C-alpha positions as CSV (number, residue, x, y, z in Angstrom):
1,M,0.0,0.0,0.0
2,S,1.3,3.5,-0.9
3,K,1.6,6.2,1.7
4,R,-1.4,7.9,0.4
5,V,-4.8,6.8,1.8
6,Q,-7.0,7.2,-1.3
7,P,-9.9,9.4,-0.5
8,S,-12.0,7.7,-3.2
9,R,-12.0,4.5,-1.2
10,A,-13.2,6.3,1.8
11,E,-16.9,6.3,1.4
12,R,-17.6,2.8,0.1
13,P,-18.7,0.0,2.2
14,T,-20.0,-2.2,-0.7
15,R,-23.6,-3.5,-1.2
16,N,-24.9,-5.6,1.6
17,A,-24.1,-8.7,-0.3
18,K,-20.7,-7.5,-1.4
19,R,-20.0,-6.5,2.1
20,C,-20.5,-10.2,3.0
21,A,-19.0,-11.9,-0.1
22,W,-16.0,-9.7,-0.5
23,L,-15.4,-8.3,3.0
24,M,-11.9,-7.2,2.1
25,T,-13.0,-5.0,-0.8
26,M,-15.7,-3.4,1.4
27,L,-13.4,-2.6,4.2
28,V,-10.9,-0.9,2.0
29,A,-13.8,1.3,0.9
30,I,-15.0,2.0,4.4
31,A,-12.2,4.4,5.3
32,V,-13.5,7.0,3.0
33,V,-17.1,6.6,4.0
34,S,-16.0,8.2,7.2
35,G,-14.1,10.7,5.2
36,I,-11.1,9.3,6.9
37,V,-7.8,10.4,5.4
38,L,-4.4,10.9,6.9
39,R,-3.8,14.5,7.7
40,S,-0.7,16.5,7.8
41,R,0.9,17.2,11.2
42,S,-0.8,20.6,11.7
43,S,-3.0,20.8,14.8
44,R,-6.6,22.0,15.0
45,T,-5.4,25.4,16.1
46,S,-3.1,25.7,13.2
47,E,-5.9,25.0,10.7
48,S,-7.2,28.5,11.1
49,V,-3.7,29.8,10.3
50,V,-3.1,27.7,7.2
51,M,-6.6,28.1,5.6
52,S,-7.4,31.2,3.7
53,A,-10.8,32.8,3.4
54,D,-9.6,35.3,0.7
55,T,-11.6,33.7,-2.0
56,F,-14.9,33.7,-0.2
57,L,-17.4,36.5,-1.0
58,S,-20.0,37.5,1.6
59,T,-23.2,35.4,2.2
60,Q,-26.3,37.2,1.1
61,E,-29.4,35.8,2.8
62,N,-32.9,36.0,1.4
63,R,-35.1,38.3,3.4
64,T,-38.4,36.5,2.6
65,S,-40.0,34.9,5.6
66,P,-41.5,31.4,5.5
67,A,-45.2,31.0,5.0
68,G,-46.9,29.5,8.0
69,P,-45.5,28.0,11.2
70,A,-42.5,25.7,11.3
71,P,-43.3,22.0,10.8
72,H,-42.5,19.9,13.9
73,G,-38.8,19.5,14.5
74,M,-37.8,21.7,11.6
75,V,-36.1,25.1,11.3
76,W,-36.3,27.7,8.5
77,I,-33.2,28.1,6.3
78,P,-33.6,31.4,4.4
79,G,-31.5,30.5,1.4
80,G,-29.6,33.0,-0.6
81,E,-26.3,33.4,-2.3
82,F,-23.0,32.2,-0.8
83,S,-19.5,30.9,-1.6
84,M,-19.4,27.1,-1.5
85,G,-16.4,24.9,-1.0
86,A,-13.2,24.7,1.1
87,A,-10.2,27.1,0.9
88,D,-6.9,26.0,-0.5
89,P,-4.5,25.4,2.4
90,R,-1.4,27.5,2.3
91,G,2.1,26.2,2.8
92,R,1.7,22.9,1.2
93,D,4.7,20.6,1.6
94,D,5.5,17.2,0.0
95,N,3.0,15.4,2.1
96,D,0.6,13.7,-0.3
97,V,-2.2,13.3,2.2
98,G,-4.0,15.4,4.7
99,M,-5.7,18.5,3.3
100,R,-4.8,17.6,-0.3
101,A,-7.6,15.1,0.0
102,T,-10.0,18.1,0.0
103,D,-9.2,19.0,-3.6
104,D,-12.6,17.9,-4.6
105,S,-14.0,20.7,-2.5
106,R,-12.5,23.3,-4.8
107,P,-12.7,25.7,-6.6
108,I,-14.8,27.9,-4.4
109,H,-17.8,29.0,-6.4
110,R,-21.0,31.1,-6.0
111,V,-24.3,29.3,-5.5
112,Y,-27.8,30.4,-4.8
113,V,-30.4,28.3,-3.1
114,D,-34.1,29.0,-2.3
115,G,-35.3,28.9,1.3
116,F,-36.4,25.6,2.8
117,W,-37.3,23.9,6.0
118,M,-34.7,21.5,7.5
119,D,-34.8,18.9,10.3
120,A,-33.0,20.5,13.3
121,T,-31.4,17.1,14.1
122,E,-30.5,13.9,12.4
123,V,-33.3,11.4,12.2
124,T,-33.3,9.4,15.4
125,N,-34.0,5.7,16.3
126,A,-37.4,6.6,17.6
127,Q,-38.4,8.4,14.4
128,F,-37.1,5.6,12.1
129,A,-38.9,3.0,14.3
130,A,-42.2,4.8,13.6
131,L,-41.6,4.2,9.9
132,V,-40.9,0.5,10.5
133,K,-43.9,0.1,12.8
134,A,-46.3,1.8,10.3
135,T,-45.1,0.2,7.1
136,G,-43.0,-2.9,8.0
137,Y,-40.1,-1.4,6.2
138,V,-36.9,-3.6,5.9
139,T,-33.5,-1.9,5.6
140,V,-30.7,-3.0,3.2
141,A,-28.7,-4.3,6.2
142,D,-31.6,-6.5,7.3
143,K,-31.9,-8.2,4.0
144,Q,-30.1,-11.5,3.2
145,P,-28.2,-11.2,-0.2
146,R,-29.5,-13.5,-2.9
147,A,-27.2,-16.0,-4.4
148,E,-28.3,-15.3,-7.9
149,D,-27.2,-11.7,-7.5
150,F,-23.7,-12.8,-6.5
151,P,-22.7,-15.8,-8.5
152,G,-19.7,-17.6,-7.0
153,A,-20.1,-16.1,-3.5
154,P,-19.7,-18.8,-0.8
155,P,-23.1,-19.4,0.9
156,E,-21.7,-18.7,4.3
157,N,-20.9,-15.1,3.1
158,L,-24.4,-14.4,2.0
159,V,-25.6,-13.2,5.4
160,A,-27.3,-10.0,6.4
161,G,-25.1,-7.6,8.4
162,S,-23.2,-4.3,8.3
163,V,-19.9,-2.7,9.0
164,I,-19.0,-1.2,12.4
165,F,-16.1,0.7,13.9
166,A,-14.2,-1.8,16.1
167,P,-11.1,-0.1,17.6
168,P,-8.1,-2.2,18.5
169,D,-6.9,-2.3,22.1
170,H,-3.4,-0.9,21.2
171,P,-1.9,1.7,18.9
172,V,-1.6,0.7,15.3
173,P,-0.2,2.4,12.2
174,L,-2.7,4.7,10.5
175,D,-2.0,3.4,7.0
176,N,-4.2,0.3,7.4
177,H,-7.9,0.9,8.2
178,F,-8.6,-2.8,8.2
179,Q,-7.5,-2.7,11.8
180,W,-10.5,-0.8,13.0
181,W,-13.4,-1.7,10.7
182,S,-15.3,-5.0,10.9
183,Y,-18.2,-6.6,9.0
184,V,-20.6,-8.0,11.6
185,K,-23.3,-10.5,10.9
186,G,-26.6,-9.2,12.4
187,A,-25.5,-5.6,12.7
188,N,-28.4,-3.2,11.6
189,W,-30.2,-0.2,12.9
190,R,-31.8,-2.1,15.8
191,H,-28.4,-3.7,16.7
192,P,-25.9,-1.0,15.9
193,L,-22.9,-2.9,17.3
194,G,-24.0,-6.4,16.4
195,P,-26.7,-8.9,17.3
196,N,-26.0,-8.7,21.0
197,S,-26.4,-4.9,21.1
198,S,-29.6,-2.9,21.3
199,I,-31.1,0.6,20.9
200,E,-33.2,0.2,24.0
201,G,-33.0,3.5,25.9
202,K,-31.4,5.2,22.9
203,D,-34.4,6.7,21.2
204,S,-32.5,10.0,20.8
205,D,-29.5,8.5,19.1
206,P,-29.2,9.0,15.3
207,V,-30.4,6.0,13.4
208,V,-27.4,4.1,11.9
209,H,-26.7,1.4,9.3
210,V,-29.0,3.2,6.8
211,A,-28.2,3.0,3.1
212,Y,-29.2,5.8,0.8
213,E,-32.4,4.1,-0.2
214,D,-33.3,3.6,3.5
215,A,-33.0,7.4,4.0
216,V,-35.1,8.1,1.0
217,A,-37.8,5.7,2.0
218,Y,-38.1,7.3,5.4
219,L,-38.2,10.8,4.1
220,I,-40.9,10.0,1.4
221,W,-43.0,8.5,4.2
222,A,-42.4,11.6,6.3
223,G,-43.2,14.0,3.5
224,E,-39.7,15.3,3.1
225,R,-36.6,14.7,0.9
226,L,-32.9,14.7,1.2
227,P,-31.1,18.1,0.9
228,T,-28.9,18.8,-2.1
229,E,-25.3,19.3,-1.3
230,A,-25.6,23.0,-1.9
231,E,-28.6,23.2,0.5
232,W,-26.8,21.3,3.1
233,E,-23.7,23.5,3.0
234,F,-25.7,26.7,3.0
235,A,-27.6,25.5,6.0
236,A,-24.6,24.2,7.9
237,R,-22.7,27.5,7.5
238,G,-25.5,29.3,9.3
239,G,-25.0,32.5,7.5
240,L,-21.2,32.7,8.1
241,T,-18.9,33.4,5.3
242,G,-15.9,31.1,4.6
243,Q,-15.5,29.9,8.2
244,L,-13.9,26.5,9.0
245,Y,-16.7,25.3,11.2
246,P,-20.4,26.0,11.5
247,W,-19.7,28.3,14.5
248,G,-16.5,30.1,13.3
249,N,-12.8,29.5,12.8
250,D,-11.8,28.2,16.3
251,F,-12.3,24.5,17.0
252,T,-13.6,25.1,20.5
253,R,-15.5,28.1,21.9
254,D,-14.5,29.5,25.3
255,A,-12.8,26.1,26.0
256,H,-16.0,24.2,25.3
257,W,-16.4,21.4,22.8
258,M,-18.7,22.2,19.9
259,L,-19.1,18.8,18.4
260,N,-18.8,15.0,19.0
261,S,-15.4,14.0,17.6
262,H,-12.6,11.6,18.6
263,Q,-10.2,12.7,21.3
264,G,-7.1,10.8,22.5
265,H,-5.1,8.5,20.3
266,F,-6.8,7.3,17.1
267,P,-8.1,4.7,16.7
268,D,-7.5,2.8,19.9
269,H,-8.3,5.3,22.6
270,D,-11.1,7.9,22.7
271,T,-10.8,9.8,26.0
272,G,-14.3,11.1,25.7
273,D,-13.2,14.7,26.6
274,D,-16.3,15.9,24.8
275,R,-18.4,13.6,27.1
276,F,-18.9,10.9,24.5
277,T,-17.0,7.9,23.2
278,G,-18.6,6.9,20.0
279,I,-22.2,7.8,19.2
280,A,-23.9,10.8,21.0
281,P,-27.6,11.5,21.2
282,V,-28.7,14.3,19.0
283,A,-28.6,18.0,20.1
284,Q,-25.9,17.6,22.8
285,F,-23.9,20.5,21.5
286,P,-24.9,24.1,20.7
287,P,-26.7,24.6,17.4
288,N,-25.5,26.8,14.6
289,A,-27.1,30.2,13.9
290,Y,-30.0,28.6,12.0
291,G,-30.8,26.2,14.9
292,L,-29.2,23.1,13.3
293,F,-27.6,20.6,15.6
294,D,-24.7,18.3,14.8
295,V,-23.8,19.5,11.3
296,A,-20.2,18.9,12.2
297,G,-19.2,15.6,13.8
298,N,-21.3,12.8,15.3
299,F,-22.6,11.4,12.0
300,W,-22.0,11.7,8.3
301,E,-25.2,12.7,6.5
302,W,-26.5,11.5,3.1
303,V,-27.3,14.3,0.6
304,S,-29.0,13.8,-2.8
305,D,-26.1,14.6,-5.2
306,W,-24.1,12.1,-7.1
307,Y,-20.4,12.4,-6.4
308,R,-17.9,13.7,-8.9
309,P,-14.5,15.3,-7.9
310,D,-14.7,17.7,-10.9
311,Y,-18.3,19.0,-10.3
312,Y,-17.2,22.2,-8.5
313,A,-14.9,22.9,-11.4
314,Q,-17.8,22.5,-13.8
315,L,-19.9,25.0,-11.9
316,A,-17.1,27.5,-11.6
317,A,-16.3,27.2,-15.3
318,A,-19.9,28.4,-16.1
319,R,-18.8,31.8,-14.7
320,G,-21.9,32.8,-12.8
321,V,-24.1,31.9,-9.8
322,A,-25.3,28.3,-9.9
323,R,-29.0,28.5,-9.0
324,N,-30.3,25.5,-6.9
325,P,-27.7,23.1,-8.3
326,Q,-28.9,19.5,-8.1
327,G,-25.5,17.8,-8.6
328,P,-24.0,16.1,-11.6
329,A,-26.1,13.8,-13.8
330,S,-23.9,10.8,-13.0
331,S,-21.3,9.7,-10.6
332,F,-17.6,9.3,-11.2
333,D,-14.8,8.4,-8.8
334,P,-11.4,8.2,-10.5
335,S,-10.1,5.5,-8.2
336,E,-13.2,3.4,-8.5
337,P,-14.7,4.3,-11.9
338,D,-17.2,1.5,-12.0
339,Q,-18.6,2.3,-8.5
340,R,-21.3,4.9,-8.2
341,K,-21.1,7.2,-5.2
342,R,-23.4,9.7,-3.4
343,V,-22.1,12.7,-1.5
344,Q,-22.0,12.6,2.3
345,R,-21.5,15.7,4.5
346,G,-20.5,16.7,8.0
347,G,-17.9,14.2,9.3
348,S,-18.5,11.8,12.3
349,F,-17.6,10.9,15.8
350,L,-14.4,9.4,14.3
351,C,-13.0,12.7,13.0
352,T,-9.8,13.7,14.7
353,D,-6.9,16.0,14.0
354,Q,-4.7,13.0,13.7
355,Y,-6.7,11.3,10.9
356,C,-9.8,13.1,9.6
357,S,-10.5,16.7,8.7
358,R,-13.9,16.3,7.3
359,Y,-15.8,18.0,10.2
360,M,-14.8,21.3,8.4
361,V,-18.0,22.7,6.9
362,G,-16.8,23.1,3.3
363,T,-15.3,19.6,2.9
364,R,-16.9,16.6,1.3
365,G,-17.4,12.8,1.8
366,K,-18.8,10.1,-0.5
367,G,-20.3,6.7,-0.2
368,D,-21.7,3.7,-1.9
369,P,-25.5,4.4,-1.9
370,D,-26.2,0.7,-1.2
371,T,-24.4,0.7,2.1
372,G,-24.7,2.2,5.6
373,T,-22.4,2.0,8.6
374,N,-22.6,2.9,12.2
375,H,-21.4,6.4,11.6
376,V,-23.7,7.5,8.7
377,G,-27.2,9.0,9.1
378,F,-29.4,11.6,7.5
379,R,-31.8,14.5,8.0
380,G,-34.6,15.8,5.7
381,V,-35.7,19.1,4.2
382,M,-39.0,20.5,2.8
383,S,-39.2,23.2,0.2
384,R,-42.4,24.4,1.8
385,A,-44.5,23.5,4.8
386,R,-46.9,20.6,4.8
387,N,-50.5,21.4,4.1
């Protein structure tokens, strides 16, 4: 393996069946699902020094008020025009990893989005359980792969399950993510850490092990939809212009943690300095200026766009303001050209200054839409209130 951890392989646990039949391939892909990439040695505090906001123009919010009261659990995002993307880090050296993995978040370009309602939090176990109770919905991770769909796969590999973060009990080199991801038979949204685990008493935890189609199914049932990537970033920025995080340029505020991330030595020891080791219930940290919780850290979130690393360049080349962009018409990941990807945003509880920079609001993740893990969730939006 080369020194570089390929970002393209970061978001892909393979389909439920592939995850079973070809565990190795799936685990290689997992590292990018988390947006996990080796970072340079700069610390969190130095990020605000090496990043430049010179290319960001001011955010211009719409002044139109929403019609009617807020739908339950949602907040109004005014929309408007803003600069989308991540700044180019200064002082690059010969290190081929770290912030260079955010090249797909550039160039910064101007975007306009209409106003919309957005869930204040990620969808929770209790909310997802309501869908299952009402409709009998079965998630991808719950389904046993069919032998006819995977010819040649050993029968013992055709089992329902999902991928979980399973940290080693000792320090390991950070160039081999096989050491902290495991495929577990029986892992699903009801059993987030395997068949012997439970979500009892965890109604307020974000639902996990949801593939893209699971998220879409829930939101259709709830009368909502997934946000576009542009909507998600406008909302996460909370009206701020070009800041590193949804609350500003400093990782903490008045010495208080602002997100659920990994402290201590990655991946073997999370000290829980932010009060959580692993998953946190929703809304445990201050919201951004629009009232959105957990748009940095805790859980990656599906958005509706197909992934292409050159999409921002396409929009910038058009020389104007992209209005309500819906993402590219098709997916392309250069390192896996035959594997379709959807964009994921926000980072997760695994992000750390040692290994993952994707809790920064302008950066991007990607994932196989047929797969979920125990650090990927979602939230919904509505273009207008329900009747």
